[in-house]
N, C-alpha and C positions, 0 to 999 in steps of 0.2 A: 504494500500500500504506500501511497505518497506520504512524505513527511509533512509535518505541520509547518505552517507559515511562521517565520521568525518575527518577533515583535518589530514594529515600525517599517516592515516591508509593505510597499503599496503597489497595487496594480500588477501583480505578478501572474495572474491568471489571464488567459485569452480565450477566444472562441473555441480553441482546441480542448479546453477544459470543460466543455459542455457536451453532453451526449444526448442528442435529440432522437427520441425513440419514434415519434410520430407527429405529424401535423395534419389535423383534420378540419376542414372548412365547416363551420357551424352556421355561417350566414354569408351569402355572396350577393351584393348589390352594387351600388355606387362605391360603397366601402365593403371590406371583408372582415369577418371575425373568425379567427382560427384558434383551435384548441391545440396547444403544445403539450406533449408528454416528454419530460426530459429529466436528466440527472446532471448534477454539476459538482465540481470539486468543492470541498469544504476547507475553510481556513484551519480547522482542527485536524485535517488529514482525511484521506479517503474521499468517498463520494456520497452525495445525498441519496435518499431513496428517490424513486421516480415520482415526480411531482407534476401536477396538471395546472397549466396556466392558460387563460384566455387572453389573446392579444388582438387588439383592434388594429387592423392593417389599413390605414387610410392613405398610404402613399406619402411621398416627401413633398416639401414645399420650399419656396424661395421667398424671402422677405427683403425688401429694398428700402434702406434709409436714404431718402432723397434730400440732399443738403446743399444749400447755397452758402458757401463759406464767406463770400464777399459781403453778403447782407446778413449772415448769421441767422438764416431762417431754415426751417424744415417743413416738409410737406406731410400733412396728416390727411388721411382719407376717412370719411365718415360713412358707415353703412350699417344696415340692420343685420344682426347675427342671432339666429334662433337659439343657439347654445347659451346665450346670455339671458334668456327669459327667466330661468329658474333662480338665478343668483342676482338679485337686485332689480331695480325698476328702470334701468337704462339700457335696453337692448340695441340701441344705435351706438356703435363703438367708434372711438378715434383710434386709427391704426396706421401703420406704414403699408405701402403697397405690398401685396403678397399674392401668391398663387401656387397652385399645385402643378407638378410635373405631368406632361403628357408622355406618350410612349417615346422612348429613346431621345428625350430632350436633355441637353446639358443645362446646368443651373443658370449660366449666363443667358442662354436662349429664353428660359422662363422669365428671368428678370426683365429682359428687353420686351418680351411679349406682354407681360402683365403691366409694365409701366405705360405701354401704349394703350392697352385696353382700359385701365383704371384711371389714367390721368392724361391721356393724349400726349405723352412725352416720348420722344424718340431717343432712346439711349443707345450707346454703342459699347462694345467691350472696353474701349479706351477710357471711358469715364465710370466704369464699374470696378470696385475693388472688393475682394472677399474679406469678410470680418471674422466669421467663425461658423462652425457647424455645431448644432446641439440637438439633444433629444427633448422633445416637448413634454412628454409624460411617460418615461420608460418603464414605469411599473406595470403598465397595461396597454401601451400603444407603441408601435414601431416607427412612428413618424420621425424623420430627421429634418431639421430646419437648416437651410443654407442662408445665412445672413450676409447681405452685401450693403455697401454704401455707394451711392451715386453722387458724384460732385457735379453740380450743374448750375447754370444761370437760370434763376427762377423766373425771369421775365418771359420765358417761353411757356410758362404754365398759365392756362386760362381758367381761373377759378369761378368764372361766371356761368360755366356750363356744368351739367351733370354728366357722369360717365358710367361705363360698365356695359356688359354684354346683355342684350335683352333676352337671348336664349338661356342665359344663366341667371335670369331674374336679378341682375345686379342694378343697384340704384345708388350711385356714389357721388358724394359731395366732397370737394377739395377745400382744404384750409392751408394757407401758407402762414406759419406762425413763427415768431422769434424762438430760437432755441431755448432761451430762458423761460418763455411762456410755456413751451411744451414741457419743460422740467417742472415748472410750477403746477401745471395740470397733473403731472405724474405724482407730485408730492401731495396734492389735494385728493388723490384717489379717483381722478376723473379718467385715467387711462388704466384699463383693467385687463387687457389681454397680454399674455406673456411675451410674445414676439416684440411688441412695441415697447414694453417695459425694459426688456433686455437691450433692445436697440438704443433706446434713449439713455440708459445708464452707460452703455458703451460710448455713445456720442459725448456724454458729459465728461468722460475721462479722456477722450481722444480727439475732440473737435479741432484742436489746434493743428493736428497732424493730417487732417483729411485733405 
């Protein structure tokens, strides 16, 4: 059997230390719910018994922080989110541009497509920089978020129009706000979705280097 992990050692296990016995689809629609039966290495040595875990497979997504450094303003999009109905009384959320991957898309391609669909902005790979990848809720969901920052001249953004794809029932309002106001909204609890919170906190620490 495997020896125990020594104190203070971090992240020594990898995917190779998980034995997946089966993956069974429990629901397949726009999203999927799979049931995993697996065993994994234990910190105390050896392997766990076979455990059952349901994982929500919703695909991966890209989030874009659109930032005008010269004017120190960020773009926030406002739209209705049904998942916000249960928690609080404000299901219209302030967010960064975001969207899910289609088949065989690169994250840069998703960023460019979503910026055009959600805000009428034409981005190019040259003004997009990767920030980080992170797991939005890994206890029960496989989604990986690819966070980017786009450095642009905000004068190209027309906030007088609404945006979004009719076939996706999108109805999107744009707000160009000073970075400091966006951070104030965050501190006041007015921005409640994880991707925008993470993006704004990153921007607060790194805006001088964008």
